[in-house]
N, C-alpha and C positions, 0 to 999 in steps of 0.2 A: 751535188753527185748526181749521179745519172746511174739510175738505175732498173732492170730488166720491172715487170708486172711485177717477180715475185722475190725480188729485193733483191738479186742480187745483185753486184759492182764493177766486179771483175771476173771474168770470166780462168778458167786455170795455165792457159797460153798466155791469157795477158790482151787477146787480140781486143778489137775496137771496132767492128765489123758491125756489132751489131748494133752501135748507134745509130747508121744508116737505116733508115725505112723503106718497102715503098708501100707502106698506108698512105691511104689520103683520105681525112677527115672534112668533108669538107665545109664544115659550119669553124673548123680551126683558124686561126692566126698567123696568117705567114709572118715565117722569120726570116728579115732581109740579115742583112751583110751591115749596114748601118744600125739596125736594131741592136743588134752583138757586139759594135763597135762603141755604139751612147753606152753602153749598161758594161762595157769593159772599165772605161772610163773613171766610171763610178768608184771604182777599186784603188784604192791607197795602200793596199799589202796581200801578199799573195799567205801562205803560211800551208806549209806542206807534211808532211811523214815523209821517211825513208825511201821507204817502194816506192812513193807517187812521183817523188820525183828523179830517182833512176826509171822509174817509167819515162816520164816526160820527157828525161835525156833522153832516153832511145827513143822517141816520138819523134824528138825534137832533129831529128841526122833523117831523117824525111821529110815534116810537115814544117819544121822551123819552131822555132819557139814561143808555143804557145801564148805566155806571160810579159810578154813583149821587156821593158825598162822597170813595172811597177818592181820595187821592193819584193824578195820575198826570202823569208822566214824558214827551213827548211829543221823539224826538229829532230833529232837523233843526237847519240851515244858512239855512232858511226865517226870513220875518218872517211867524208865520201869526196868525190872531184867540185870541186866549184868554175866551171868552164863560163861563168858569167858576174862581169865588175854586183849587180844589182842583188845576185845570191847569199847569205849567211845565212850557218849552219847553227842550230843552236842545241845546246843540250844544257838543260837546265829545271827548275818547277815552272810549271804551265805556268801555277797562275802570277808569277812572277815578269813571267814572258807581258801576261797581258795587262800588265797592273801596270808595271814600269816600264813598258820596251811599246807597248802597243796602246795601249790610252794614250797617255802622252800626246803621241805623233801621228796615229791614223786615227780618221773617222770611218772607212768603212773596211776594213780585216774580210778577206774570204778565207776560208778555210779550205784549200781546194782537193784535197781529198787527203785518203789514208782512213779504211772504216774503225782502226785502230786509235789513233790519234781525234776520229770527229768521237770514237767515245767514250775518249780519256776527257778531251773540252765538255761535255756533255755531264759526262760524270759529276764535274771536277763545279758544276754550275755555269762555265766560261760564254757558254755560247748562249746566239741572243737570235738566233733566227737558226728554220731547216730550210732549204727549200730545195726543194728532190723532184728531179725532171723523170717520169718516167716514162720508157722507150713499150711500144707496144711489143712487145716479145716477152716470151717464159727459157730463160737459158738453162733451167732445172740446177746446174751445180755450176760452184765456185765461188768467189768471199760475197757472204749477206752483210749486209751494210750493218744490220740490230741486231749481229746475234749477241745473247749471252751480255746487252746493256746494264742491268741485275737493279733496275729503277726501276720506276716509274714515270713516268716525263706528263704532265698537262701542256698540252699547245693548244694556241691558239691561228684557227687560219686566216694571213691577212687577206690569200688571193689567192688562186685555182684560173691556169689558163691553158685553153688548150690548143693544139699546134696541126696547121693544115697539115703535116710529118705521121699526125695521129701519137707524138710524146703530149705528154698532161704535165704539167708548172706546179708543183704547189709546193705552196709558202708559207712556212709556216712560225710565228712566235712562241717563240718558249716561255712557261709562264714564269714566274720564280715565289 
């Protein structure tokens, strides 16, 4: 998940201009396109909520489909357009999705969005890790990532990476 320092993951207008930063942190790691490409190769399947999917479709018209040919499961009870062969709509129990569909078929599943869906996975103890990229900006309003989770979660810090852009990536394991 990408977040502002104040925990906001989406502006009210869904713009993503705040992802880009003019900040420069000298001690930070440079992020190359090759680093990103190599990381994305490790993902076997994406899972996303319906609003994230709709936003990704909208962005794909200008920037291309960000998730390539990797299988993508959209969790929704709505009838959504399917514009690529690797996309599937799933409307059902998340435990069944994870235990019957994802675990037997994929090693590295990436939940790419939707604060609501992420919270459902965390509450149901179906998420193993949280990777949060914090951008050097305070947005002040929008969609919060962890509003009203309703339970305490113990985390173990696996890694921290600071980038030249001023973004900081926090990688936590969820203790079970």
